[in-house]
gemmi code that builds the backbone of each chain (N, CA, C; Angstrom):
import gemmi

chains = {
    "A": [
        ("MET", (-7.589, 32.874, 13.217), (-6.476, 32.111, 12.568), (-5.462, 32.806, 13.306)),
        ("GLU", (-4.451, 32.182, 14.056), (-3.182, 33.057, 14.354), (-1.749, 31.827, 14.189)),
        ("ILE", (-0.736, 32.869, 13.900), (0.587, 31.622, 13.627), (1.657, 32.572, 14.147)),
        ("THR", (2.200, 31.783, 14.805), (3.804, 32.041, 15.112), (4.345, 31.679, 14.314)),
        ("VAL", (5.859, 31.871, 14.332), (7.191, 31.483, 13.333), (7.763, 31.212, 14.986)),
        ("GLN", (8.313, 30.341, 15.025), (9.752, 30.239, 16.140), (10.956, 29.157, 14.706)),
        ("GLU", (12.423, 30.197, 14.865), (13.233, 30.061, 14.099), (13.890, 28.179, 15.037)),
        ("PHE", (14.671, 27.557, 14.617), (15.105, 26.407, 15.467), (16.194, 26.797, 14.235)),
        ("LYS", (17.477, 26.094, 14.770), (19.175, 26.017, 13.743), (19.127, 25.306, 12.298)),
        ("HIS", (18.271, 24.038, 11.978), (17.854, 23.490, 10.916), (16.460, 23.869, 10.039)),
        ("CYS", (15.774, 24.189, 11.015), (13.977, 24.651, 10.284), (13.662, 26.055, 10.853)),
        ("ASP", (12.305, 26.084, 10.503), (11.537, 27.054, 11.254), (10.402, 26.021, 11.565)),
        ("MET", (9.430, 26.994, 12.509), (8.977, 26.129, 12.315), (7.345, 26.918, 12.354)),
        ("ILE", (5.855, 26.854, 12.130), (4.910, 27.484, 11.543), (3.760, 26.711, 12.246)),
        ("THR", (3.272, 27.674, 13.130), (2.331, 26.913, 14.054), (0.945, 28.092, 13.486)),
        ("VAL", (0.206, 27.772, 12.920), (-1.581, 27.671, 12.583), (-2.252, 27.292, 13.556)),
        ("LYS", (-2.711, 28.224, 13.705), (-4.174, 27.876, 14.695), (-5.282, 28.489, 14.830)),
        ("GLY", (-6.655, 27.351, 15.110), (-7.907, 28.244, 14.580), (-7.918, 27.080, 13.539)),
        ("ARG", (-9.251, 28.797, 12.814), (-9.392, 27.981, 10.756), (-8.862, 29.408, 10.431)),
        ("VAL", (-8.448, 27.960, 9.282), (-8.143, 28.844, 8.332), (-8.872, 28.073, 6.868)),
        ("ASP", (-9.033, 29.460, 5.923), (-10.452, 29.490, 5.389), (-10.311, 30.110, 4.375)),
        ("SER", (-10.821, 30.477, 3.104), (-10.600, 31.970, 1.936), (-10.257, 32.715, 2.839)),
        ("SER", (-10.540, 33.611, 3.480), (-10.930, 35.003, 4.601), (-9.182, 34.827, 4.786)),
        ("THR", (-8.510, 33.751, 5.514), (-7.968, 33.950, 5.981), (-6.398, 33.186, 6.123)),
        ("ALA", (-7.041, 32.032, 5.064), (-5.492, 31.957, 3.692), (-4.059, 32.603, 3.471)),
        ("PRO", (-4.741, 33.830, 3.007), (-3.430, 34.750, 2.337), (-2.935, 34.992, 3.353)),
        ("GLN", (-3.114, 35.179, 5.161), (-2.342, 35.404, 6.079), (-0.991, 34.219, 6.031)),
        ("LEU", (-1.651, 33.226, 6.263), (-0.603, 31.935, 5.995), (-0.028, 31.218, 4.503)),
        ("ALA", (-0.424, 32.097, 3.494), (0.205, 32.684, 2.346), (1.293, 33.462, 3.073)),
        ("GLN", (1.368, 34.321, 3.076), (1.774, 35.184, 3.831), (3.370, 34.862, 4.336)),
        ("ALA", (2.432, 34.346, 5.300), (3.830, 33.206, 6.643), (4.761, 32.505, 5.926)),
        ("LEU", (4.253, 31.486, 5.027), (5.281, 30.715, 4.411), (5.643, 31.606, 3.595)),
        ("GLU", (5.705, 32.462, 2.574), (6.425, 33.782, 1.803), (7.341, 34.026, 2.128)),
        ("ALA", (7.350, 34.578, 3.462), (7.887, 34.948, 3.904), (9.123, 34.772, 4.570)),
        ("ALA", (9.300, 33.331, 5.353), (9.901, 32.515, 5.769), (10.777, 32.042, 4.035)),
        ("ASN", (10.296, 31.980, 2.882), (10.713, 31.598, 2.013), (11.631, 33.167, 1.431)),
        ("ASP", (11.410, 34.137, 1.876), (11.579, 34.572, 1.235), (12.863, 35.840, 2.037)),
        ("GLY", (13.036, 35.090, 3.582), (14.293, 35.016, 4.346), (14.866, 34.179, 4.130)),
        ("GLY", (14.850, 33.579, 3.356), (15.862, 32.501, 2.759), (15.645, 31.482, 4.130)),
        ("ARG", (14.309, 30.862, 4.430), (14.684, 30.047, 5.094), (13.240, 28.946, 4.683)),
        ("TYR", (13.876, 27.428, 3.715), (12.780, 26.561, 2.895), (12.557, 25.584, 3.853)),
        ("LYS", (13.056, 25.052, 5.202), (13.208, 23.610, 5.786), (11.503, 24.407, 6.075)),
        ("LEU", (10.440, 24.362, 5.986), (9.803, 24.260, 7.059), (8.664, 22.944, 7.429)),
        ("VAL", (7.721, 23.331, 8.979), (7.144, 22.437, 9.749), (6.418, 23.194, 9.705)),
        ("VAL", (4.932, 23.342, 9.500), (3.514, 24.222, 9.577), (3.300, 22.625, 10.620)),
        ("ASN", (2.873, 23.329, 12.454), (2.646, 22.799, 12.989), (0.777, 23.251, 13.643)),
        ("MET", (-0.009, 21.656, 12.912), (-1.259, 22.065, 12.753), (-1.830, 21.591, 14.088)),
        ("SER", (-1.099, 21.515, 14.896), (-1.867, 20.905, 16.546), (-2.786, 21.502, 16.962)),
        ("ASP", (-2.873, 23.236, 17.544), (-4.289, 23.618, 17.600), (-5.251, 24.012, 16.211)),
        ("LEU", (-4.721, 23.650, 14.559), (-5.772, 23.850, 13.685), (-7.360, 23.263, 14.182)),
        ("GLU", (-8.054, 23.818, 14.466), (-9.504, 23.388, 14.066), (-9.993, 22.976, 12.517)),
        ("TYR", (-9.277, 23.536, 11.747), (-10.167, 23.341, 9.830), (-9.434, 24.154, 8.766)),
        ("MET", (-9.196, 23.629, 7.689), (-9.300, 24.076, 7.035), (-9.237, 23.499, 5.706)),
        ("SER", (-9.779, 24.456, 5.332), (-10.410, 24.047, 3.659), (-9.260, 24.476, 1.998)),
        ("SER", (-10.220, 24.135, 1.094), (-8.793, 23.673, 0.206), (-7.891, 25.529, 0.035)),
        ("ALA", (-8.435, 26.349, 0.571), (-8.112, 27.767, 0.029), (-6.751, 27.338, 1.002)),
        ("GLY", (-6.469, 26.580, 2.217), (-5.547, 26.472, 2.898), (-4.587, 25.521, 1.634)),
        ("PHE", (-4.816, 24.578, 1.838), (-4.379, 23.189, 0.486), (-3.561, 24.011, -0.816)),
        ("ARG", (-4.328, 25.166, -0.931), (-3.487, 26.222, -1.793), (-1.996, 27.010, -1.249)),
        ("ALA", (-2.370, 27.094, -0.253), (-1.540, 27.432, 0.292), (0.090, 26.985, 0.856)),
        ("LEU", (-0.182, 25.497, 1.224), (1.019, 25.530, 1.298), (1.168, 24.396, 0.047)),
        ("LEU", (0.117, 24.143, -0.450), (1.435, 23.678, -1.907), (1.994, 23.902, -2.663)),
        ("ALA", (1.981, 26.089, -2.556), (2.489, 26.984, -3.068), (3.920, 26.911, -2.377)),
        ("ALA", (3.648, 26.899, -1.022), (4.820, 26.849, -0.643), (5.899, 25.542, -0.481)),
        ("GLN", (4.456, 24.721, -0.525), (5.750, 22.955, -1.205), (6.953, 23.443, -2.088)),
        ("ARG", (6.389, 23.984, -3.413), (6.690, 24.547, -4.610), (8.340, 25.209, -4.412)),
        ("ASN", (7.439, 26.082, -3.775), (8.769, 26.831, -3.759), (9.936, 26.609, -2.923)),
        ("SER", (9.740, 25.468, -1.557), (10.911, 24.652, -1.406), (11.451, 24.268, -1.169)),
        ("LYS", (10.633, 23.167, -2.450), (11.350, 22.444, -2.640), (12.425, 22.753, -4.096)),
        ("ARG", (11.982, 23.978, -4.774), (12.939, 24.012, -6.066), (14.475, 24.051, -5.701)),
        ("TYR", (15.343, 23.581, -6.282), (17.027, 23.595, -6.297), (17.180, 22.697, -5.032)),
        ("ASN", (16.189, 21.438, -5.090), (16.367, 21.021, -3.874), (17.042, 21.147, -2.270)),
        ("ARG", (16.493, 22.813, -1.629), (16.678, 23.752, -1.261), (16.275, 23.184, 0.220)),
        ("GLY", (14.620, 22.775, 0.149), (14.320, 22.260, 1.574), (12.597, 21.797, 0.686)),
        ("GLU", (12.293, 21.543, 2.189), (10.481, 21.058, 2.369), (10.018, 21.147, 2.511)),
        ("VAL", (8.222, 21.851, 2.329), (7.906, 22.549, 4.148), (6.539, 20.344, 4.725)),
        ("VAL", (7.388, 20.242, 5.684), (5.885, 18.974, 6.377), (5.067, 19.844, 7.054)),
        ("LEU", (4.443, 18.623, 7.832), (3.392, 19.342, 8.407), (3.970, 18.211, 9.784)),
        ("ALA", (2.579, 19.241, 10.976), (2.657, 18.100, 12.054), (1.886, 17.936, 12.343)),
        ("SER", (1.489, 17.152, 13.813), (0.363, 17.199, 14.658), (-1.086, 17.076, 13.474)),
        ("VAL", (-1.403, 16.748, 12.329), (-2.320, 16.914, 11.789), (-3.602, 16.367, 12.236)),
        ("PRO", (-4.369, 16.881, 12.320), (-6.242, 16.432, 13.114), (-6.715, 15.644, 12.273)),
        ("GLU", (-7.041, 15.175, 12.965), (-8.134, 13.142, 11.902), (-8.930, 14.773, 11.013)),
        ("ARG", (-9.955, 15.704, 10.962), (-10.734, 15.795, 10.063), (-9.684, 16.770, 8.983)),
        ("ILE", (-8.658, 17.645, 9.001), (-8.301, 17.065, 8.287), (-7.140, 16.831, 7.406)),
        ("ARG", (-6.833, 15.901, 8.393), (-6.183, 14.891, 7.434), (-7.414, 13.890, 6.683)),
        ("GLU", (-8.161, 13.499, 6.231), (-9.466, 13.011, 5.969), (-9.396, 13.907, 4.454)),
        ("ALA", (-9.236, 14.871, 4.854), (-9.990, 16.339, 3.464), (-8.228, 16.244, 2.807)),
        ("LEU", (-7.195, 16.358, 3.784), (-5.543, 16.209, 2.867), (-5.735, 15.388, 2.024)),
        ("GLU", (-6.202, 14.272, 2.669), (-5.831, 12.632, 1.489), (-7.677, 13.073, 0.983)),
        ("LEU", (-7.992, 13.569, 0.821), (-9.340, 13.350, -0.532), (-9.100, 13.640, -1.234)),
        ("ALA", (-8.177, 14.902, -1.092), (-7.687, 15.929, -2.434), (-6.443, 15.293, -2.882)),
        ("GLY", (-6.084, 14.234, -1.772), (-5.127, 13.790, -3.151), (-3.365, 14.091, -2.565)),
        ("PHE", (-2.991, 15.446, -1.566), (-2.541, 16.260, -0.745), (-1.563, 15.360, 0.041)),
        ("THR", (-1.867, 14.606, 0.997), (-1.217, 13.452, 1.971), (0.047, 12.616, 0.875)),
        ("GLU", (0.442, 13.067, -0.388), (1.667, 12.187, -1.057), (2.178, 13.181, -1.303)),
        ("LEU", (1.939, 14.249, -1.145), (2.863, 16.507, -1.528), (3.954, 16.297, -0.098)),
        ("PHE", (3.139, 15.856, 1.331), (4.206, 16.245, 2.250), (4.399, 15.171, 3.642)),
        ("LYS", (5.501, 15.132, 3.459), (5.766, 13.952, 4.792), (4.623, 14.785, 5.898)),
        ("THR", (4.438, 13.751, 6.714), (3.892, 14.352, 8.321), (4.338, 13.966, 8.989)),
        ("PHE", (4.085, 14.123, 10.196), (4.946, 13.854, 11.343), (3.510, 13.838, 12.244)),
        ("ASP", (4.134, 12.667, 13.193), (2.616, 12.774, 14.782), (3.013, 13.994, 15.623)),
        ("ASP", (4.365, 14.389, 15.462), (4.880, 15.599, 16.599), (5.500, 15.668, 16.466)),
        ("PRO", (4.845, 17.611, 16.795), (6.141, 18.515, 15.808), (7.089, 18.621, 15.977)),
        ("LEU", (7.780, 18.141, 17.486), (9.927, 17.922, 17.801), (10.186, 16.636, 17.024)),
        ("GLN", (9.637, 16.198, 16.992), (9.983, 14.887, 15.696), (10.398, 15.968, 14.057)),
        ("ALA", (9.232, 16.297, 13.740), (9.411, 16.772, 12.400), (10.489, 17.653, 12.275)),
        ("VAL", (10.613, 18.738, 13.250), (11.747, 19.579, 13.115), (13.976, 18.580, 13.375)),
        ("GLY", (13.168, 17.092, 13.744), (14.391, 16.823, 13.799), (14.690, 16.236, 12.448)),
        ("HIS", (13.549, 16.170, 11.778), (13.718, 15.270, 10.407), (15.115, 16.048, 9.841)),
        ("PHE", (15.033, 17.582, 10.235), (15.898, 18.747, 9.379), (17.044, 18.429, 9.168)),
    ],
    "B": [
        ("MET", (-36.687, 24.195, 6.120), (-36.133, 24.796, 5.360), (-35.439, 26.555, 6.547)),
        ("LYS", (-34.499, 26.851, 7.139), (-34.144, 28.294, 7.639), (-33.134, 28.438, 6.394)),
        ("ASN", (-33.296, 29.950, 6.462), (-33.062, 30.736, 5.457), (-32.090, 32.107, 6.065)),
        ("VAL", (-31.130, 32.310, 5.106), (-30.488, 33.155, 5.401), (-29.341, 33.981, 4.517)),
        ("GLN", (-29.345, 34.899, 4.637), (-29.120, 36.221, 3.536), (-27.677, 36.472, 3.836)),
        ("PHE", (-26.103, 36.502, 2.904), (-25.645, 37.104, 3.600), (-24.477, 38.266, 2.444)),
        ("ALA", (-23.796, 39.392, 2.533), (-23.645, 39.396, 1.641), (-22.120, 38.837, 1.198)),
        ("ALA", (-21.687, 38.177, -0.457), (-20.871, 37.818, -0.302), (-19.642, 37.799, -0.949)),
        ("ARG", (-19.585, 37.847, 1.011), (-17.556, 38.291, 1.236), (-17.203, 36.649, 1.946)),
        ("PHE", (-15.864, 36.722, 1.811), (-14.715, 35.754, 3.047), (-15.042, 35.821, 4.091)),
        ("GLU", (-15.390, 36.746, 4.922), (-15.548, 37.324, 5.526), (-16.405, 36.728, 6.841)),
        ("PHE", (-17.491, 36.367, 5.821), (-18.865, 35.713, 6.516), (-18.483, 34.111, 6.303)),
        ("LEU", (-17.930, 33.373, 5.663), (-17.853, 32.569, 5.734), (-17.635, 31.646, 6.897)),
        ("ASP", (-17.083, 32.034, 7.738), (-17.153, 31.647, 9.576), (-18.665, 31.818, 9.855)),
        ("GLU", (-19.372, 32.277, 10.028), (-21.151, 31.918, 9.792), (-21.472, 31.233, 9.521)),
        ("ILE", (-21.181, 30.671, 7.708), (-21.996, 30.242, 6.637), (-21.598, 28.776, 7.392)),
        ("ARG", (-20.491, 28.519, 7.460), (-20.338, 27.318, 8.409), (-20.992, 27.080, 9.933)),
        ("GLU", (-20.952, 27.638, 11.181), (-21.885, 27.824, 11.835), (-23.725, 27.219, 11.438)),
        ("PHE", (-24.086, 28.150, 10.627), (-25.599, 28.691, 10.305), (-25.724, 26.461, 10.318)),
        ("VAL", (-24.906, 26.109, 9.128), (-25.223, 24.900, 8.612), (-24.554, 23.823, 9.634)),
        ("GLY", (-23.872, 23.954, 10.433), (-23.353, 22.899, 11.518), (-24.683, 22.442, 12.305)),
        ("GLU", (-25.594, 24.023, 12.894), (-26.253, 24.047, 13.752), (-27.455, 22.903, 13.169)),
        ("ILE", (-27.293, 22.622, 12.192), (-28.352, 22.791, 11.821), (-28.171, 21.442, 11.338)),
        ("ALA", (-26.763, 20.779, 11.235), (-26.638, 19.314, 11.007), (-26.218, 18.567, 12.369)),
        ("ARG", (-26.079, 19.222, 13.282), (-25.905, 18.774, 14.884), (-27.004, 18.796, 15.300)),
        ("ALA", (-28.028, 19.204, 15.722), (-29.590, 19.259, 15.547), (-30.481, 17.900, 14.737)),
        ("GLY", (-29.869, 18.013, 13.719), (-30.144, 17.021, 13.080), (-29.855, 15.328, 13.242)),
        ("GLY", (-29.148, 15.840, 14.131), (-28.199, 13.973, 14.457), (-27.169, 13.450, 13.652)),
        ("PHE", (-26.416, 14.503, 13.251), (-25.578, 14.162, 12.752), (-24.001, 14.361, 13.404)),
        ("GLY", (-23.065, 13.185, 13.060), (-21.686, 13.301, 13.904), (-21.056, 14.018, 13.540)),
        ("ASP", (-20.059, 13.872, 15.345), (-18.824, 14.863, 14.647), (-18.453, 15.385, 12.847)),
        ("LYS", (-17.620, 14.138, 13.122), (-16.886, 13.688, 10.997), (-18.276, 14.196, 9.611)),
        ("ASP", (-19.325, 14.170, 9.928), (-20.179, 14.602, 8.338), (-20.351, 16.026, 9.004)),
        ("ILE", (-20.659, 15.973, 10.645), (-20.843, 17.830, 10.669), (-19.845, 18.580, 9.678)),
        ("TYR", (-18.842, 18.319, 10.030), (-17.366, 18.894, 9.336), (-17.098, 18.656, 7.630)),
        ("ASN", (-17.564, 17.783, 7.277), (-17.782, 17.968, 6.408), (-18.572, 18.333, 5.751)),
        ("ILE", (-19.696, 18.121, 6.413), (-21.070, 18.973, 5.057), (-20.245, 21.166, 5.049)),
        ("GLN", (-19.791, 21.576, 7.127), (-19.867, 22.811, 6.624), (-18.040, 22.765, 5.680)),
        ("LEU", (-17.043, 22.011, 5.160), (-16.377, 22.156, 4.525), (-16.888, 22.422, 3.691)),
        ("ALA", (-17.825, 21.326, 2.730), (-18.642, 21.598, 1.717), (-18.628, 23.054, 0.631)),
        ("THR", (-20.184, 22.599, 2.434), (-20.842, 24.136, 2.375), (-19.533, 25.488, 1.947)),
        ("ASP", (-18.611, 25.626, 3.548), (-17.483, 26.678, 2.654), (-17.324, 26.461, 1.362)),
        ("GLU", (-16.542, 25.776, 0.764), (-15.948, 25.442, -1.148), (-16.527, 26.307, -2.318)),
        ("ALA", (-18.360, 25.885, -1.892), (-19.620, 26.243, -2.501), (-19.127, 27.167, -2.785)),
        ("ALA", (-20.085, 28.640, -1.127), (-20.228, 29.848, -0.968), (-18.591, 29.913, -0.930)),
        ("SER", (-17.471, 29.721, -1.121), (-16.191, 30.375, -1.554), (-15.839, 30.435, -2.929)),
        ("ASN", (-16.352, 29.124, -4.074), (-16.347, 29.163, -5.322), (-17.516, 30.274, -5.662)),
        ("ILE", (-18.580, 30.871, -4.881), (-19.557, 31.932, -5.492), (-18.849, 33.280, -5.436)),
        ("ILE", (-18.329, 33.438, -4.133), (-17.773, 34.787, -3.751), (-16.282, 34.823, -4.714)),
        ("GLU", (-15.566, 33.962, -4.687), (-14.450, 34.072, -5.723), (-14.839, 34.016, -7.753)),
        ("HIS", (-15.332, 33.174, -7.897), (-16.371, 33.431, -9.354), (-17.639, 33.799, -9.854)),
        ("ALA", (-18.669, 33.674, -9.010), (-19.625, 34.239, -9.966), (-19.684, 35.818, -9.435)),
        ("TYR", (-19.285, 35.804, -7.890), (-19.171, 37.345, -8.138), (-18.101, 38.066, -8.412)),
        ("GLU", (-17.680, 37.105, -8.697), (-15.428, 37.751, -9.168), (-15.887, 39.177, -9.546)),
        ("ASN", (-16.522, 39.930, -9.886), (-16.505, 41.498, -10.352), (-17.401, 42.288, -9.906)),
        ("GLN", (-18.352, 41.636, -8.362), (-19.652, 42.608, -8.291), (-18.816, 42.548, -6.555)),
        ("PRO", (-18.427, 43.484, -5.847), (-18.690, 43.448, -4.675), (-19.517, 43.274, -3.661)),
        ("ASP", (-20.894, 43.554, -4.655), (-21.467, 43.940, -3.704), (-23.048, 42.235, -3.486)),
        ("GLY", (-22.357, 41.589, -4.021), (-23.408, 40.628, -4.882), (-23.889, 39.973, -2.923)),
        ("ILE", (-25.398, 39.079, -3.480), (-25.676, 38.367, -1.892), (-25.475, 37.341, -2.455)),
        ("LEU", (-25.367, 36.347, -1.146), (-25.719, 34.638, -1.149), (-27.302, 34.534, -0.554)),
        ("ASP", (-27.653, 33.532, -1.167), (-29.335, 32.980, -0.521), (-28.686, 31.570, -0.086)),
        ("LEU", (-28.637, 30.976, 1.354), (-28.587, 30.185, 1.828), (-30.099, 29.619, 2.284)),
        ("SER", (-30.018, 28.925, 2.628), (-31.139, 27.456, 3.104), (-30.260, 26.417, 3.377)),
        ("CYS", (-31.303, 25.842, 4.365), (-30.353, 24.566, 4.909), (-31.722, 24.269, 6.063)),
        ("GLY", (-31.765, 22.632, 5.727), (-32.729, 22.244, 6.852), (-32.535, 20.884, 6.646)),
        ("MET", (-33.201, 19.737, 7.594), (-33.324, 18.048, 7.392), (-34.184, 17.838, 6.815)),
        ("GLN", (-34.338, 16.966, 5.403), (-35.613, 16.409, 4.887), (-35.641, 14.505, 5.385)),
        ("GLY", (-35.801, 14.315, 6.365), (-35.956, 12.741, 7.264), (-34.219, 12.651, 8.132)),
        ("ASP", (-34.325, 11.727, 7.083), (-32.411, 11.387, 7.410), (-31.730, 12.058, 6.990)),
        ("SER", (-32.161, 13.207, 6.345), (-30.800, 14.096, 4.709), (-30.735, 15.374, 5.207)),
        ("ILE", (-29.626, 16.136, 4.838), (-29.259, 17.023, 5.213), (-29.508, 17.689, 4.093)),
        ("LYS", (-30.093, 19.553, 2.956), (-30.143, 19.533, 2.255), (-29.551, 21.158, 2.387)),
        ("ILE", (-29.234, 21.414, 1.698), (-27.728, 22.683, 1.557), (-28.705, 23.049, 0.429)),
        ("ILE", (-28.946, 25.031, 0.052), (-29.398, 25.077, -1.074), (-28.300, 26.540, -1.296)),
        ("LEU", (-27.158, 27.160, -2.119), (-26.696, 27.655, -2.199), (-27.772, 28.728, -3.446)),
        ("ILE", (-28.125, 30.331, -3.147), (-28.510, 30.711, -4.636), (-27.209, 32.521, -4.802)),
        ("ASP", (-26.630, 32.357, -6.177), (-26.336, 33.882, -6.457), (-26.800, 33.716, -7.480)),
        ("ARG", (-26.649, 35.595, -7.863), (-27.145, 36.061, -8.738), (-25.465, 36.263, -10.087)),
        ("GLY", (-25.024, 35.428, -9.570), (-23.456, 36.188, -9.926), (-23.622, 35.340, -11.442)),
        ("GLU", (-21.789, 35.115, -11.891), (-21.888, 35.053, -13.960), (-22.109, 33.223, -12.885)),
        ("SER", (-23.112, 32.240, -14.697), (-23.397, 31.043, -13.997), (-22.178, 30.514, -14.749)),
        ("PHE", (-22.315, 29.194, -14.212), (-21.187, 27.949, -15.388), (-21.314, 26.969, -14.882)),
        ("ASP", (-20.784, 25.812, -15.855), (-21.068, 24.921, -15.738), (-20.769, 23.777, -15.217)),
        ("PRO", (-20.296, 23.211, -14.356), (-19.650, 22.577, -13.270), (-19.241, 21.544, -14.164)),
        ("SER", (-19.921, 21.015, -15.234), (-19.585, 19.609, -16.038), (-18.509, 20.039, -16.484)),
        ("VAL", (-18.003, 21.217, -17.161), (-16.447, 21.901, -17.807), (-15.314, 21.615, -16.332)),
        ("ILE", (-15.193, 21.537, -15.915), (-14.982, 21.447, -14.432), (-13.498, 20.823, -14.820)),
        ("PRO", (-12.312, 20.681, -14.987), (-11.254, 19.345, -15.242), (-11.902, 18.811, -13.702)),
        ("ILE", (-11.474, 17.562, -13.453), (-11.425, 16.149, -11.763), (-10.348, 16.537, -11.934)),
        ("PRO", (-9.557, 17.164, -10.673), (-8.209, 17.367, -10.715), (-7.467, 15.968, -10.285)),
        ("ASP", (-6.003, 16.306, -11.153), (-4.874, 15.226, -11.517), (-4.609, 14.413, -9.791)),
        ("LEU", (-4.897, 13.393, -8.863), (-4.929, 13.871, -7.570), (-3.544, 12.952, -7.808)),
        ("LYS", (-2.579, 12.513, -8.984), (-1.686, 11.713, -9.011), (-0.607, 12.379, -9.477)),
        ("ALA", (-1.414, 13.783, -10.328), (0.319, 14.426, -10.477), (0.812, 14.778, -9.999)),
        ("ASP", (2.465, 14.919, -9.784), (3.812, 15.025, -9.283), (3.139, 17.106, -8.963)),
        ("LEU", (4.850, 17.452, -7.587), (4.313, 18.976, -7.629), (4.279, 19.933, -8.801)),
        ("SER", (5.207, 19.588, -8.904), (4.964, 20.751, -10.060), (4.422, 20.682, -11.434)),
        ("ASN", (3.404, 20.118, -11.079), (1.769, 19.645, -12.124), (0.837, 19.414, -11.713)),
        ("ARG", (1.106, 19.339, -10.222), (-0.767, 19.939, -9.330), (-1.483, 21.500, -9.691)),
        ("LYS", (-2.642, 21.012, -9.471), (-3.211, 21.803, -10.258), (-4.428, 22.303, -9.130)),
        ("ILE", (-4.335, 23.304, -8.888), (-5.361, 23.976, -7.168), (-6.835, 23.825, -8.012)),
        ("GLY", (-6.803, 23.869, -9.509), (-8.281, 24.422, -9.633), (-8.931, 23.097, -9.314)),
        ("GLY", (-10.729, 23.860, -9.489), (-11.259, 22.245, -9.316), (-11.488, 21.902, -8.073)),
        ("LEU", (-11.292, 21.857, -7.394), (-10.787, 21.719, -6.098), (-11.799, 20.977, -5.047)),
        ("GLY", (-12.504, 22.849, -4.993), (-13.178, 22.827, -3.978), (-14.072, 22.009, -4.506)),
        ("ILE", (-14.473, 21.791, -5.745), (-15.677, 21.410, -6.243), (-15.965, 20.045, -6.537)),
        ("PHE", (-14.555, 19.406, -6.259), (-14.166, 18.019, -5.971), (-14.340, 17.641, -5.065)),
        ("LEU", (-13.889, 18.141, -3.838), (-14.354, 18.422, -2.199), (-15.770, 17.653, -2.097)),
        ("MET", (-16.233, 18.928, -2.979), (-17.676, 18.775, -2.419), (-18.402, 18.117, -2.857)),
        ("ARG", (-18.042, 16.853, -4.691), (-18.774, 16.337, -4.724), (-18.378, 14.703, -3.780)),
        ("LYS", (-17.252, 14.514, -2.746), (-16.643, 13.876, -2.676), (-17.661, 13.669, -1.425)),
        ("LEU", (-17.835, 14.836, -0.593), (-18.063, 14.777, 0.560), (-19.307, 14.868, 0.739)),
        ("MET", (-20.450, 15.026, -0.428), (-21.484, 14.985, -0.032), (-22.109, 14.178, -1.018)),
        ("ASP", (-23.295, 14.005, -0.796), (-24.780, 13.164, -1.835), (-24.452, 12.659, -3.347)),
        ("GLU", (-25.006, 13.716, -2.986), (-26.185, 14.807, -3.932), (-25.614, 17.125, -4.255)),
        ("VAL", (-24.667, 16.741, -5.693), (-24.720, 17.888, -5.473), (-25.245, 18.652, -6.954)),
        ("GLN", (-26.345, 18.981, -7.077), (-26.640, 19.686, -8.423), (-26.329, 20.948, -8.345)),
        ("TYR", (-26.219, 22.093, -9.944), (-26.182, 22.741, -10.081), (-27.492, 23.264, -10.987)),
        ("GLU", (-28.064, 24.405, -10.912), (-28.959, 24.773, -12.173), (-28.560, 26.411, -12.233)),
        ("ALA", (-28.760, 26.957, -13.466), (-28.423, 27.769, -13.849), (-30.508, 28.575, -14.443)),
        ("ARG", (-31.284, 29.219, -13.634), (-32.165, 29.811, -14.115), (-31.905, 30.532, -15.435)),
        ("PRO", (-33.225, 30.578, -15.794), (-33.757, 31.595, -16.526), (-33.273, 33.063, -16.002)),
        ("ASP", (-33.949, 32.903, -14.807), (-34.129, 34.433, -14.275), (-32.742, 34.614, -13.473)),
        ("LYS", (-31.806, 34.767, -14.451), (-30.239, 34.882, -13.837), (-29.548, 33.870, -12.671)),
        ("SER", (-30.854, 33.509, -11.766), (-29.827, 33.093, -10.129), (-29.455, 31.631, -10.786)),
        ("ASN", (-28.199, 31.668, -9.999), (-27.739, 30.602, -9.776), (-28.066, 29.142, -8.555)),
        ("VAL", (-28.272, 27.926, -8.736), (-29.058, 27.778, -7.689), (-28.217, 26.115, -7.624)),
        ("LEU", (-27.212, 25.973, -5.836), (-26.367, 24.752, -5.582), (-27.066, 24.022, -5.102)),
        ("THR", (-27.246, 23.114, -4.777), (-28.318, 22.023, -4.414), (-27.536, 20.683, -3.672)),
        ("MET", (-27.431, 20.706, -2.364), (-26.342, 19.937, -2.071), (-27.072, 19.209, -1.083)),
        ("ILE", (-27.116, 17.537, -0.995), (-27.245, 16.694, 0.406), (-26.867, 15.652, 0.702)),
        ("LYS", (-26.799, 15.495, 2.069), (-25.588, 14.442, 2.355), (-27.145, 13.783, 3.569)),
        ("HIS", (-26.840, 12.401, 3.110), (-27.607, 10.938, 4.573), (-27.548, 10.744, 5.282)),
        ("LYS", (-27.710, 10.640, 6.844), (-27.128, 10.036, 7.759), (-27.003, 8.446, 7.245)),
        ("ARG", (-25.698, 8.514, 8.038), (-25.456, 6.935, 7.360), (-25.962, 6.014, 8.691)),
    ],
}
model = gemmi.Model(1)
for chain_id, residues in chains.items():
    chain = gemmi.Chain(chain_id)
    for i, (resn, *xyz) in enumerate(residues, 1):
        res = gemmi.Residue()
        res.name, res.seqid = resn, gemmi.SeqId(i, " ")
        for name, pos in zip(("N", "CA", "C"), xyz):
            atom = gemmi.Atom()
            atom.name, atom.element = name, gemmi.Element(name[0])
            atom.pos, atom.b_iso = gemmi.Position(*pos), 0.0
            res.add_atom(atom)
        chain.add_residue(res)
    model.add_chain(chain)
structure = gemmi.Structure()
structure.add_model(model)
structure.setup_entities()
């Protein structure tokens, strides 16, 4: 798994590539926490090159969404969610907790 | 059935997914089913590593997998703490953000993604999780 963070004027884009499981999810959680700790609460998680995500990844996203939405200071949105991952998120009832965008720049424009 | 033994550590989840994925592919499952079989197996193995072997860093996970007719059968055996899956609450998928709990989500996904999920805590102190998925 590989994470890159790109700062935009109104939000940060966190691009996650590869596979997120119990082994790699702590790195994702850390990247999301680091953004929050830096006062960045409007976050786009770009999944266009994500191959796989287990519930360990869902857990990291949920924690970040809770922290980001507190005091209405922001939110986490998901961009370019691959079909298989979208299906698993739906099964877990997570699609209602996150706005999703087909295109990462469209997600950036949301903020 | 092919058998393989792993040290119960998260770093081997990649290999665990590959092992069942290859058997599922050779058995004629499509991409969507293969992904879901790998996800269910990952969730099962993650639960064992995280909970059954919570206090045992040298735990061993035995994984068996094979096709039986038009079905894939996956068996995971550990010798850690046993648990009763029926007492794990079904996650409330309608709960709002602040009340959403993540516990039990792995088991929930396993049950949704596979056709059969059976758990048995045996008298010899081994715990046996069996999952089956049929080809459609």
